[in-house]
C-alpha positions as CSV (number, residue, x, y, z in Angstrom):
1,A,138.8,50.1,132.3
2,R,140.2,50.3,128.8
3,K,138.2,53.7,128.9
4,Q,139.9,54.8,132.0
5,R,143.2,53.8,130.9
6,G,143.2,56.0,127.8
7,F,141.8,58.6,129.8
8,L,144.9,58.6,132.3
9,A,147.5,58.1,129.5
10,A,146.5,61.3,128.1
11,K,147.1,63.1,131.5
12,S,150.7,64.4,132.8
13,P,152.7,61.3,133.8
14,L,154.1,63.7,136.5
15,A,150.5,64.5,137.7
16,L,149.5,61.1,137.7
17,H,152.4,60.2,140.2
18,V,151.9,63.1,142.4
19,T,148.3,62.5,142.7
20,F,149.0,58.8,143.4
21,E,151.4,59.7,146.0
22,A,149.2,62.4,147.5
23,L,146.3,60.0,147.9
24,K,148.5,57.5,149.8
25,Q,150.0,60.0,152.2
26,G,146.5,61.9,152.6
27,A,144.9,58.8,153.6
28,K,147.1,59.2,156.9
29,L,146.2,62.9,157.5
30,D,143.9,64.9,159.5
31,F,141.8,67.6,157.7
32,R,144.1,70.4,158.4
33,A,147.4,68.3,157.3
34,A,145.4,67.0,154.3
35,M,144.5,70.9,153.4
36,A,148.3,71.9,154.1
37,Q,149.3,69.2,151.5
38,E,146.7,70.2,149.0
39,L,147.8,73.8,149.3
40,G,151.5,72.9,148.8
41,L,150.7,70.9,145.9
42,S,148.7,73.4,144.0
43,L,151.6,75.8,144.6
44,A,154.1,73.4,143.3
45,F,152.1,72.5,140.3
46,L,152.3,76.3,139.4
47,K,155.9,76.1,139.0
48,T,155.6,73.0,136.2
49,P,156.1,73.3,132.6
50,D,153.4,70.3,132.5
51,F,150.6,73.0,134.2
52,F,151.4,75.4,131.7
53,E,151.4,73.0,128.8
54,G,148.1,71.5,129.9
55,V,146.7,75.2,129.8
56,R,148.1,75.7,126.5
57,A,146.8,72.6,125.1
58,A,143.2,72.7,126.6
59,V,142.5,76.6,126.8
60,I,144.8,78.5,124.5
61,D,145.5,76.8,121.3
62,K,142.5,74.2,122.2
63,D,144.3,71.3,120.3
64,R,143.9,68.9,123.1
65,N,147.7,67.4,122.1
66,P,149.7,68.3,125.2
67,K,153.4,67.7,125.0
68,W,154.2,66.5,128.7
69,A,157.9,67.1,130.0
70,D,157.8,63.1,130.5
71,A,156.9,60.8,127.7
72,N,155.0,58.1,130.1
73,V,154.9,57.3,133.6
74,A,158.0,55.3,133.7
75,A,160.1,58.1,132.7
76,V,159.3,60.3,135.7
77,K,162.1,60.5,138.2
78,P,161.1,59.9,142.0
79,G,162.9,63.0,143.1
80,R,160.6,65.2,141.1
81,I,157.4,63.6,142.9
82,A,159.3,64.0,146.1
83,R,159.5,68.0,145.4
84,F,156.1,68.4,145.7
85,F,155.8,67.1,149.1
86,V,157.7,69.9,151.0
87,A,155.9,72.3,153.6
88,T,154.5,75.4,152.4
89,T,156.3,78.6,153.4
90,P,154.7,80.4,155.3
91,P,152.7,77.4,156.8
92,L,148.9,77.4,156.1
93,Q,147.0,79.3,158.6
94,F,143.6,78.3,159.7
95,L,140.8,80.4,161.7
96,D,139.7,78.7,164.8
């Protein structure tokens, strides 16, 4: 448990909140709705500074020392989490 806590503490506080919310919402979704949610989350993360900071820290500079937008999970405002859960435009299309 301590090892896992340390692992999670190194991750983006915003991403942790969004992931937890996605798991809660995803438990109630069918496959198509879950895939639409995943697409929306992926596209939304591409617009966040934390995504680029994570890439910088892991791939570009390789310093493994990201500076997340929020200092910790308590600092993340609920409104920032909600913005990840809006429908994609245009909606995801499935081939039948």
